[in-house]
C-alpha positions as CSV (number, residue, x, y, z in Angstrom):
1,X,23.7,-14.4,11.5
2,X,20.3,-14.5,9.8
3,X,18.4,-15.7,12.9
4,X,20.0,-12.9,14.9
5,X,19.0,-10.3,12.2
6,X,15.4,-11.6,12.1
7,X,15.2,-11.2,15.9
8,X,16.4,-7.6,15.4
9,X,13.8,-7.0,12.8
10,X,11.1,-8.3,15.0
11,X,12.3,-5.9,17.7
12,X,12.1,-3.1,15.2
13,X,8.4,-3.6,14.6
14,X,7.7,-3.9,18.3
15,X,10.0,-0.9,19.1
16,X,11.8,-2.9,21.7
17,X,14.9,-1.5,23.4
18,X,18.0,-2.2,21.4
19,X,21.6,-0.9,21.4
20,X,21.7,0.4,17.8
21,X,19.3,0.9,14.9
22,X,19.2,-1.3,11.8
23,X,21.8,0.1,9.4
24,X,22.8,-0.2,5.8
25,X,25.3,1.9,3.8
26,X,25.7,2.7,0.2
27,X,23.7,0.2,-1.8
28,X,20.2,0.0,-3.4
29,X,18.2,-3.2,-3.7
30,X,19.5,-5.0,-6.8
31,X,16.0,-5.2,-8.2
32,X,16.2,-1.5,-9.3
33,X,17.1,-2.5,-12.8
34,X,17.9,-0.2,-15.7
35,X,15.0,0.5,-18.1
36,X,17.6,1.3,-20.8
37,X,18.9,-2.2,-20.8
38,X,15.4,-3.8,-20.9
39,X,13.7,-1.6,-23.5
40,X,16.4,0.1,-25.5
41,X,14.3,-0.1,-28.7
42,X,11.0,1.0,-27.1
43,X,11.7,4.6,-26.1
44,X,8.4,6.4,-25.9
45,X,6.5,3.4,-27.3
46,X,3.7,1.8,-25.4
47,X,4.5,-1.8,-24.3
48,X,2.0,-4.5,-23.5
49,X,1.9,-7.1,-20.6
50,X,3.8,-9.6,-22.7
51,X,6.8,-7.3,-22.8
52,X,6.9,-7.1,-19.0
53,X,8.1,-10.6,-18.9
54,X,10.1,-12.1,-16.0
55,X,13.0,-13.3,-18.1
56,X,13.7,-9.8,-19.4
57,X,13.6,-8.5,-15.9
58,X,15.7,-11.2,-14.2
59,X,18.4,-10.8,-16.9
60,X,18.8,-7.1,-15.8
61,X,18.8,-7.6,-12.0
62,X,22.1,-6.3,-10.6
63,X,23.1,-9.2,-8.4
64,X,26.6,-7.8,-8.1
65,X,25.0,-5.1,-5.9
66,X,23.5,-7.6,-3.4
67,X,24.8,-7.7,0.1
68,X,24.9,-10.3,2.9
69,X,23.6,-10.1,6.4
70,X,27.0,-9.3,7.7
71,X,27.3,-6.3,5.3
72,X,24.0,-4.6,6.1
73,X,21.0,-5.1,8.4
74,X,18.3,-5.2,5.7
75,X,17.6,-8.2,3.5
76,X,18.0,-8.3,-0.3
77,X,14.6,-9.0,-1.9
78,X,13.2,-9.9,-5.3
79,X,9.8,-8.4,-6.2
80,X,8.1,-8.3,-9.6
81,X,9.9,-5.7,-11.7
82,X,9.5,-2.5,-9.7
83,X,10.1,-0.3,-12.7
84,X,6.7,-1.3,-14.2
85,X,3.8,0.8,-13.0
86,X,1.7,-2.3,-12.3
87,X,-1.3,-0.9,-10.6
88,X,-1.7,2.0,-13.1
89,X,-1.5,-0.6,-15.9
90,X,-4.1,-2.8,-14.3
91,X,-6.3,0.2,-13.9
92,X,-6.1,0.9,-17.6
93,X,-3.0,3.1,-18.2
94,X,-0.8,2.9,-21.2
95,X,2.7,1.8,-20.1
96,X,5.6,3.7,-21.8
97,X,9.4,3.3,-21.3
98,X,11.2,6.7,-21.1
99,X,14.9,6.0,-21.8
100,X,16.0,9.6,-21.1
101,X,14.9,9.3,-17.5
102,X,15.6,5.6,-17.3
103,X,12.0,4.9,-16.1
104,X,8.6,3.6,-17.2
105,X,5.7,5.9,-16.9
106,X,1.9,5.4,-17.1
107,X,0.3,7.3,-19.9
108,X,-3.3,8.3,-20.4
109,X,-5.7,5.4,-20.4
110,X,-7.4,4.3,-23.6
111,X,-10.7,5.3,-22.0
112,X,-11.0,8.6,-20.0
113,X,-11.6,8.1,-16.3
114,X,-12.9,11.6,-15.7
115,X,-16.5,11.4,-14.6
116,X,-16.4,7.6,-14.0
117,X,-17.0,6.1,-10.6
118,X,-14.9,3.0,-10.9
119,X,-11.9,1.6,-12.8
120,X,-12.1,-1.2,-15.2
121,X,-9.5,-3.9,-14.6
122,X,-7.1,-4.8,-17.4
123,X,-6.9,-8.5,-16.7
124,X,-4.0,-9.1,-19.0
125,X,-1.8,-6.8,-16.9
126,X,-3.0,-8.4,-13.6
127,X,-2.3,-11.9,-15.0
128,X,1.2,-10.8,-16.1
129,X,2.0,-9.5,-12.6
130,X,0.8,-12.6,-10.8
131,X,2.6,-14.8,-13.3
132,X,5.8,-13.0,-12.5
133,X,5.3,-13.5,-8.7
134,X,4.9,-17.2,-9.3
135,X,7.9,-17.5,-11.7
136,X,10.5,-15.6,-9.7
137,X,11.4,-18.3,-7.2
138,X,12.4,-20.7,-9.9
139,X,14.5,-18.1,-11.8
140,X,17.2,-17.6,-9.2
141,X,19.4,-20.0,-7.3
142,X,19.9,-17.4,-4.5
143,X,18.1,-17.7,-1.2
144,X,16.3,-14.4,-1.7
145,X,12.8,-13.7,-0.4
146,X,10.1,-12.8,-3.0
147,X,8.1,-9.8,-2.1
148,X,5.3,-7.5,-3.2
149,X,6.3,-5.1,-6.0
150,X,5.9,-1.3,-5.8
151,X,2.3,-0.3,-5.8
152,X,1.5,3.4,-5.9
153,X,-1.4,4.5,-3.7
154,X,-4.9,5.4,-5.0
155,X,-4.0,9.1,-5.2
156,X,-0.9,8.5,-7.2
157,X,-2.7,6.2,-9.6
158,X,-5.4,8.7,-10.2
159,X,-2.9,11.5,-10.7
160,X,-1.3,9.4,-13.4
161,X,-4.6,8.4,-15.1
162,X,-6.4,11.7,-14.9
163,X,-3.5,14.1,-14.9
164,X,-2.5,16.2,-11.8
165,X,-4.6,19.2,-12.7
166,X,-7.8,17.3,-13.4
167,X,-7.3,15.2,-10.3
168,X,-6.8,18.1,-8.0
169,X,-9.6,20.1,-9.5
170,X,-12.0,17.2,-9.0
171,X,-11.0,17.0,-5.3
172,X,-11.3,20.8,-4.7
173,X,-14.7,20.9,-6.6
174,X,-15.9,17.9,-4.6
175,X,-17.0,16.2,-7.9
176,X,-19.6,13.6,-7.2
177,X,-17.6,10.9,-9.0
178,X,-14.1,11.4,-7.4
179,X,-14.9,9.8,-4.0
180,X,-16.3,6.6,-5.6
181,X,-13.4,6.5,-8.0
182,X,-10.9,6.7,-5.1
183,X,-12.8,3.9,-3.3
184,X,-12.6,1.8,-6.5
185,X,-8.8,2.2,-6.8
186,X,-8.4,1.5,-3.1
187,X,-10.3,-1.7,-3.6
188,X,-8.0,-2.6,-6.5
189,X,-4.9,-1.8,-4.5
190,X,-5.9,-4.0,-1.7
191,X,-6.9,-6.9,-4.0
192,X,-3.7,-6.7,-6.1
193,X,-1.5,-6.6,-3.0
194,X,-3.4,-9.5,-1.4
195,X,-3.2,-11.6,-4.5
196,X,0.6,-11.2,-4.5
197,X,1.1,-12.1,-0.9
198,X,-1.2,-15.2,-1.4
199,X,1.4,-16.5,-3.9
200,X,4.5,-15.7,-1.9
201,X,6.1,-18.4,0.2
202,X,7.3,-18.1,3.7
203,X,10.9,-17.1,4.1
204,X,12.6,-17.8,7.4
205,X,9.2,-18.3,9.0
206,X,7.8,-15.0,7.8
207,X,7.8,-12.4,5.0
208,X,10.1,-9.6,3.8
209,X,8.7,-6.3,2.5
210,X,10.1,-4.3,-0.4
211,X,12.6,-2.4,1.7
212,X,14.1,-5.6,3.2
213,X,12.3,-5.8,6.6
214,X,11.3,-9.2,7.9
215,X,8.0,-9.6,9.6
216,X,6.0,-12.6,10.8
217,X,3.1,-11.8,8.6
218,X,2.8,-9.9,5.2
219,X,3.7,-6.2,5.2
220,X,2.1,-4.0,2.6
221,X,4.1,-1.1,1.2
222,X,2.0,1.9,0.1
223,X,2.8,5.5,-1.0
224,X,1.0,8.7,-2.0
225,X,3.7,10.9,-3.6
226,X,0.8,13.2,-4.9
227,X,0.8,14.6,-1.3
228,X,3.7,16.8,-2.5
229,X,1.1,19.1,-4.1
230,X,-1.7,18.6,-1.5
231,X,-2.7,20.6,1.5
232,X,-3.2,18.8,4.8
233,X,-6.9,19.4,4.5
234,X,-7.2,17.8,1.0
235,X,-5.2,14.8,2.1
236,X,-7.2,14.3,5.3
237,X,-10.5,14.5,3.4
238,X,-9.7,12.3,0.4
239,X,-6.6,10.1,0.8
240,X,-6.2,9.5,4.5
241,X,-9.4,7.3,4.5
242,X,-8.0,5.3,1.6
243,X,-4.7,4.8,3.5
244,X,-6.7,3.8,6.6
245,X,-8.4,1.1,4.6
246,X,-5.1,-0.2,3.1
247,X,-3.5,-0.3,6.5
248,X,-6.4,-2.1,8.1
249,X,-6.4,-4.8,5.4
250,X,-2.9,-6.1,6.2
251,X,-1.1,-7.3,9.4
252,X,1.9,-5.0,8.8
253,X,2.3,-1.9,6.8
254,X,5.0,0.7,5.8
255,X,4.1,4.0,4.2
256,X,6.6,5.7,1.9
257,X,6.9,9.5,1.9
258,X,9.5,12.1,1.0
259,X,11.4,14.5,3.3
260,X,10.0,17.3,1.1
261,X,6.4,16.3,2.1
262,X,6.8,16.3,5.9
263,X,4.1,18.9,6.2
264,X,1.7,16.0,6.0
265,X,3.5,13.8,8.5
266,X,0.8,14.1,11.2
267,X,-1.9,13.0,8.7
268,X,0.1,9.9,8.0
269,X,1.4,8.7,11.3
270,X,-1.9,9.2,13.0
271,X,-3.6,6.6,10.8
272,X,-4.7,3.9,13.3
273,X,-2.6,0.7,13.0
274,X,0.1,2.1,10.7
275,X,3.0,-0.3,11.1
276,X,5.9,1.9,10.1
277,X,7.0,5.0,8.1
278,X,9.7,5.1,5.4
279,X,11.1,8.6,4.6
280,X,13.1,9.0,1.4
281,X,15.6,11.8,1.7
282,X,15.2,14.6,-0.9
283,X,18.2,16.8,-1.8
284,X,18.0,20.6,-1.5
285,X,16.2,22.6,-2.9
286,X,13.4,20.0,-2.7
287,X,13.8,19.7,1.0
288,X,16.0,20.9,3.8
289,X,18.9,18.6,4.8
290,X,17.5,15.7,6.8
291,X,19.6,16.6,9.8
292,X,17.7,19.9,10.0
293,X,14.3,18.1,10.2
294,X,15.0,16.2,13.4
295,X,12.0,17.6,15.3
296,X,9.5,16.4,12.6
297,X,11.3,13.0,12.4
298,X,11.4,12.6,16.1
299,X,7.7,13.3,16.4
300,X,7.0,10.6,13.8
301,X,9.3,8.2,15.5
302,X,7.4,8.6,18.8
303,X,4.3,7.2,17.0
304,X,5.6,4.5,14.6
305,X,8.8,2.7,13.7
306,X,10.9,4.9,11.3
307,X,13.0,4.0,8.3
308,X,15.1,6.9,6.8
309,X,16.7,6.2,3.4
310,X,18.7,8.3,0.9
311,X,21.8,10.4,0.4
312,X,23.0,12.2,3.5
313,X,26.2,13.9,4.6
314,X,28.3,12.7,7.5
315,X,26.8,15.6,9.5
316,X,23.3,14.6,8.7
317,X,23.9,10.9,9.4
318,X,25.5,11.7,12.7
319,X,22.6,14.0,13.6
320,X,20.1,11.2,13.0
321,X,22.1,8.7,15.0
322,X,22.5,11.1,17.9
323,X,19.0,12.7,17.8
324,X,16.8,9.6,17.4
325,X,16.5,6.7,19.8
326,X,17.7,3.4,18.3
327,X,14.5,1.5,19.2
328,X,12.2,1.1,16.1
329,X,14.8,3.0,13.9
330,X,16.5,2.0,10.7
331,X,18.7,4.1,8.4
332,X,19.9,3.3,4.9
333,X,22.6,5.8,4.1
334,X,23.4,6.4,0.4
335,X,26.4,8.6,-0.5
336,X,25.8,12.3,-0.7
337,X,26.7,13.6,-4.1
């Protein structure tokens, strides 16, 4: 079963003709742990890299949610704790659990970045991330591939470190320091992603990305959720070059975006060499139902392999299956609430 599924994943990347898409219903990756369980006494209180330890994380992983290859077409993976904003922390952010939203957010850095041309690496946080990558294989008896954790893109990192208003104003004002700062965070992203993959062992002759897609060489996952408040012009000028650099640095790539940000779809899928696009389904009023956005999704699917993930009604699910060719297509359907 695993060998057959790996062949189907290889076909996904190559957009080979197949009889059906890769499909998964109803479950999230078990690595999406509850912050409330890990940091119940640290609400709103900054934590350090020693508190982002692997044992605390592994104890919270929801293995009961794991599926097998005969239950879904994507693989279960184990990355370093994806709840931790690792890249922001490495770039100098304060890391603060927020139990009300069951999340961990990056707070303002100890030293303001506004006006600076490069970030200063917090080595302790980088060491903590790499130590977790190295420890994870020995902390589970399951045959689960280790993978790169969630790394937010340079724009997302700078929105967190500078604040959305200051970041956008710097872009619009063409501040002389913002371009070099974006370049610096892009360098950091590439280095941190590469250092993880260098420590990850082959699994079934290849690697598996955060979403559960096997590929013969490492696949970088990248996002820029700040695009939700950006025009196509701003994104094209400032963040598309950074995305181009990230994509060029790795053999395979998958970009995460939201169905509420499809106004920037062309800016993303036209990046040379982009390996695939993941679209997270936003509920109304943040986006129209995904079944009503078929024309945009079809246009993207004509350019790159497409992975659609999130809550959707029976009607939307049927519309995707009927309206998109199965080659180079994957759908993870979560229940519509």
